[in-house]
C-alpha positions as CSV (number, residue, x, y, z in Angstrom):
1,X,161.0,91.3,60.3
2,X,159.1,91.5,57.0
3,X,155.9,89.6,56.5
4,X,156.4,86.1,55.3
5,X,155.4,85.8,51.6
6,X,153.2,82.8,51.0
7,X,152.4,81.0,47.7
8,X,149.4,78.7,47.7
9,X,149.1,75.7,45.3
10,X,145.7,74.5,44.2
11,X,144.3,77.8,45.3
12,X,140.8,77.3,43.9
13,X,140.2,74.0,45.7
14,X,138.5,73.6,49.1
15,X,141.7,73.8,51.0
16,X,143.2,76.4,48.7
17,X,140.4,78.7,49.3
18,X,140.6,78.2,53.1
19,X,144.4,78.8,53.0
20,X,143.8,82.1,51.2
21,X,141.2,83.1,53.8
22,X,143.6,82.2,56.6
23,X,146.5,84.1,55.0
24,X,144.4,87.3,54.5
25,X,143.5,87.2,58.2
26,X,147.0,86.6,59.4
27,X,149.0,89.8,60.1
28,X,152.4,88.0,59.9
29,X,152.0,86.8,56.3
30,X,151.5,88.2,52.9
31,X,149.7,86.4,50.0
32,X,152.5,86.6,47.4
33,X,151.1,84.1,44.8
34,X,148.3,81.7,44.1
35,X,148.5,79.2,41.4
36,X,146.6,76.4,39.6
37,X,146.9,73.9,36.8
38,X,147.0,75.1,33.3
39,X,143.5,75.2,31.9
40,X,141.8,76.1,35.2
41,X,139.0,78.5,34.3
42,X,139.8,80.8,37.2
43,X,143.4,81.5,36.0
44,X,143.8,85.2,35.5
45,X,141.2,86.1,38.1
46,X,141.9,87.7,41.5
47,X,142.7,85.0,44.1
48,X,140.3,86.5,46.6
49,X,137.3,86.7,44.2
50,X,135.9,83.4,45.4
51,X,135.9,84.8,49.0
52,X,134.6,88.2,48.1
53,X,137.9,89.7,49.3
54,X,140.0,91.2,46.5
55,X,143.7,90.6,47.1
56,X,145.5,92.1,44.1
57,X,147.1,88.7,43.5
58,X,146.2,87.1,40.2
59,X,145.7,83.3,40.0
60,X,148.6,82.0,37.8
61,X,149.3,78.7,36.0
62,X,153.1,79.4,36.1
63,X,154.1,77.4,39.2
64,X,157.8,78.2,38.9
65,X,157.1,82.0,38.9
66,X,154.6,81.7,41.7
67,X,157.0,79.7,43.9
68,X,159.9,82.0,43.1
69,X,157.9,85.0,44.3
70,X,157.4,83.5,47.8
71,X,159.3,82.8,51.0
72,X,157.3,79.6,51.4
73,X,154.9,77.5,49.4
74,X,151.9,75.6,50.9
75,X,150.6,72.6,49.0
76,X,147.4,70.6,49.8
77,X,146.9,69.2,46.3
78,X,147.6,65.7,44.9
79,X,150.8,63.6,45.1
80,X,152.0,64.0,41.5
81,X,151.4,67.8,41.5
82,X,152.9,68.2,44.9
83,X,156.1,66.5,43.8
84,X,156.4,68.7,40.7
85,X,156.0,71.7,42.9
86,X,158.5,70.3,45.4
87,X,161.1,69.9,42.6
88,X,160.6,73.6,41.7
89,X,160.8,74.7,45.3
90,X,164.0,72.9,46.1
91,X,165.6,74.1,42.9
92,X,164.7,77.6,44.0
93,X,165.6,77.1,47.6
94,X,162.1,77.9,48.8
95,X,160.7,76.1,51.9
96,X,157.6,74.1,51.5
97,X,154.7,72.9,53.7
98,X,153.1,69.7,52.4
99,X,149.6,68.8,53.6
100,X,148.9,66.5,50.7
101,X,148.1,62.8,51.5
102,X,148.2,59.6,49.5
103,X,151.9,59.3,48.9
104,X,153.5,55.9,48.4
105,X,156.8,54.9,50.0
106,X,158.8,55.9,46.9
107,X,157.2,59.3,46.8
108,X,157.8,59.8,50.5
109,X,161.5,59.0,49.9
110,X,161.5,61.7,47.2
111,X,160.2,64.2,49.8
112,X,162.9,63.2,52.3
113,X,165.6,63.6,49.6
114,X,164.3,67.0,48.6
115,X,164.4,68.1,52.2
116,X,168.2,67.8,52.2
117,X,168.2,70.8,49.9
118,X,165.4,73.0,51.3
119,X,163.4,72.7,54.5
120,X,160.0,70.9,54.3
121,X,157.2,70.4,56.8
122,X,155.4,67.2,55.7
123,X,152.5,66.1,57.9
124,X,149.3,64.1,57.2
125,X,147.3,66.6,59.3
126,X,148.2,70.2,60.2
127,X,145.5,70.8,62.8
128,X,147.0,71.5,66.2
129,X,144.2,69.4,67.9
130,X,145.0,66.3,65.8
131,X,148.6,66.6,66.7
132,X,147.7,66.7,70.3
133,X,145.7,63.5,69.8
134,X,148.8,61.9,68.3
135,X,150.6,62.6,71.6
136,X,147.6,61.3,73.6
137,X,147.7,58.1,71.6
138,X,151.3,57.5,72.6
139,X,150.3,57.6,76.3
140,X,147.1,55.5,75.8
141,X,149.0,52.8,73.8
142,X,151.7,52.6,76.4
143,X,149.1,52.1,79.2
144,X,146.8,49.9,77.2
145,X,149.5,47.7,75.7
146,X,148.0,44.4,76.8
147,X,144.4,43.1,76.6
148,X,143.1,45.8,74.3
149,X,142.2,45.6,70.6
150,X,142.9,48.6,68.5
151,X,140.4,49.8,65.8
152,X,140.7,53.1,63.9
153,X,137.6,54.5,62.3
154,X,137.7,57.6,60.0
155,X,135.1,59.5,58.0
156,X,135.5,62.1,55.2
157,X,133.6,63.8,52.5
158,X,132.6,61.9,49.3
159,X,135.3,63.7,47.2
160,X,138.3,62.4,49.1
161,X,140.4,60.1,46.8
162,X,142.6,58.2,49.2
163,X,141.7,55.7,52.0
164,X,142.4,55.3,54.8
165,X,143.1,58.9,55.4
166,X,146.7,60.0,56.0
167,X,145.7,61.0,59.5
168,X,144.2,57.6,60.3
169,X,147.4,55.9,59.0
170,X,149.5,58.2,61.1
171,X,147.4,57.3,64.1
172,X,148.0,53.7,63.4
173,X,151.8,54.3,63.1
174,X,151.9,56.1,66.4
175,X,150.1,53.3,68.2
176,X,152.0,50.5,66.4
177,X,155.4,52.1,67.3
178,X,154.4,52.4,71.0
179,X,153.4,48.8,71.0
180,X,156.6,47.6,69.3
181,X,154.8,46.6,66.1
182,X,155.2,47.4,62.4
183,X,152.0,48.7,61.0
184,X,152.7,47.2,57.6
185,X,152.7,43.8,59.2
186,X,149.7,44.1,61.5
187,X,147.2,46.4,59.7
188,X,144.0,45.2,58.1
189,X,141.7,47.4,56.0
190,X,138.0,46.5,56.3
191,X,136.4,43.1,56.8
192,X,134.1,41.0,54.7
193,X,132.9,37.4,54.8
194,X,134.1,34.7,57.1
195,X,137.1,36.4,58.7
196,X,137.8,34.2,61.7
197,X,138.6,35.5,65.1
198,X,140.4,38.8,65.5
199,X,144.1,38.4,66.0
200,X,145.6,40.0,69.0
201,X,148.3,42.0,67.2
202,X,145.9,43.5,64.6
203,X,145.4,47.2,64.1
204,X,142.3,47.5,62.0
205,X,141.0,50.4,59.9
206,X,137.4,51.3,58.8
207,X,136.7,54.0,56.3
208,X,133.5,56.0,55.7
209,X,133.0,58.3,52.7
210,X,129.9,60.5,52.3
211,X,128.4,63.9,52.1
212,X,130.5,66.9,53.2
213,X,132.1,65.4,56.3
214,X,135.3,67.4,56.8
215,X,137.2,64.7,58.8
216,X,136.4,62.5,61.9
217,X,138.9,60.1,63.4
218,X,138.4,57.7,66.3
219,X,140.9,55.3,67.8
220,X,139.1,52.6,69.9
221,X,140.9,50.5,72.5
222,X,138.5,47.7,73.2
223,X,139.2,45.6,76.3
224,X,137.2,43.2,78.5
225,X,134.3,45.1,80.0
226,X,135.5,48.6,78.8
227,X,136.2,50.7,75.8
228,X,138.4,53.8,75.5
229,X,137.8,56.1,72.6
230,X,140.0,59.0,71.5
231,X,138.2,61.1,68.9
232,X,138.9,64.2,66.9
233,X,136.2,65.8,64.8
234,X,136.8,68.6,62.3
235,X,134.1,71.2,61.9
236,X,135.8,73.0,59.1
237,X,139.1,73.3,57.2
238,X,140.4,76.4,59.0
239,X,142.3,74.5,61.7
240,X,144.4,72.8,58.9
241,X,145.1,76.2,57.2
242,X,146.1,77.8,60.5
243,X,148.4,74.9,61.3
244,X,149.9,75.2,57.8
245,X,150.7,78.9,58.4
246,X,152.2,78.0,61.7
247,X,154.4,75.4,59.9
248,X,155.4,78.0,57.4
249,X,156.6,80.3,60.2
250,X,158.5,77.5,61.7
251,X,160.5,77.1,58.5
252,X,161.8,80.7,58.4
253,X,165.6,80.8,58.5
254,X,166.0,77.0,58.3
255,X,168.4,75.9,55.5
256,X,167.1,72.4,55.1
257,X,165.5,69.4,56.9
258,X,162.4,67.3,57.0
259,X,160.0,68.2,59.8
260,X,156.4,67.4,60.8
261,X,153.8,69.1,63.1
262,X,155.2,67.5,66.2
263,X,158.4,69.4,65.5
264,X,156.5,72.6,64.7
265,X,154.5,72.3,68.0
266,X,157.5,71.3,70.1
267,X,156.0,67.9,71.0
268,X,159.1,65.8,70.4
């Protein structure tokens, strides 16, 4: 079987650079293309120059050509850009791995519709450890379904543009589903002023933004006389990149369908 040819969107960003590094270190994939927005000052340079590892792949601003040269495209950019790339990928029949967060419901519906034409892995967090935590949360919520308040605390670097993080929201969705609740109805986001007593059904989110924090997430189950905390801390972006490559491999040979990392890892 030939190496899987990977195209990386937003290749000069923090995640883009990490994806290039991961692809170069992975013997089962080939970096086929790396692309950026028109006007990016690094367009025309070698994609590995930022890492001190020449690749022979030139950074392009032609998304269609880059995606068309690949067996799979990986995108950790911003919602509007990701959706443009998704349209190109589905028109070309190219599978796509989406790690971008911050989509609204209508945008998520567009992703689901596109996945009817070409396969997509769409997950708020590609790290294997985080997806193990999602599974642990199902068990914890089932056991701690009565008499425990749920609080979700997340921290990220100062450049992150959406809050709460997609991972935190997914954690809330996992817990809410296990408790028979709808997160839209029971979530609160931050507190200020005279808030009154905490309501039993609430799932609350607290957000921290600062410095270069890669990503910390804690789900706190607070009961009478005890607290249970399930925490994941990211020390770098490589786990996300390695998970994305694992997702790309999962899509090989699939004609269509919408999947997440629980599918990729066989945790369903």
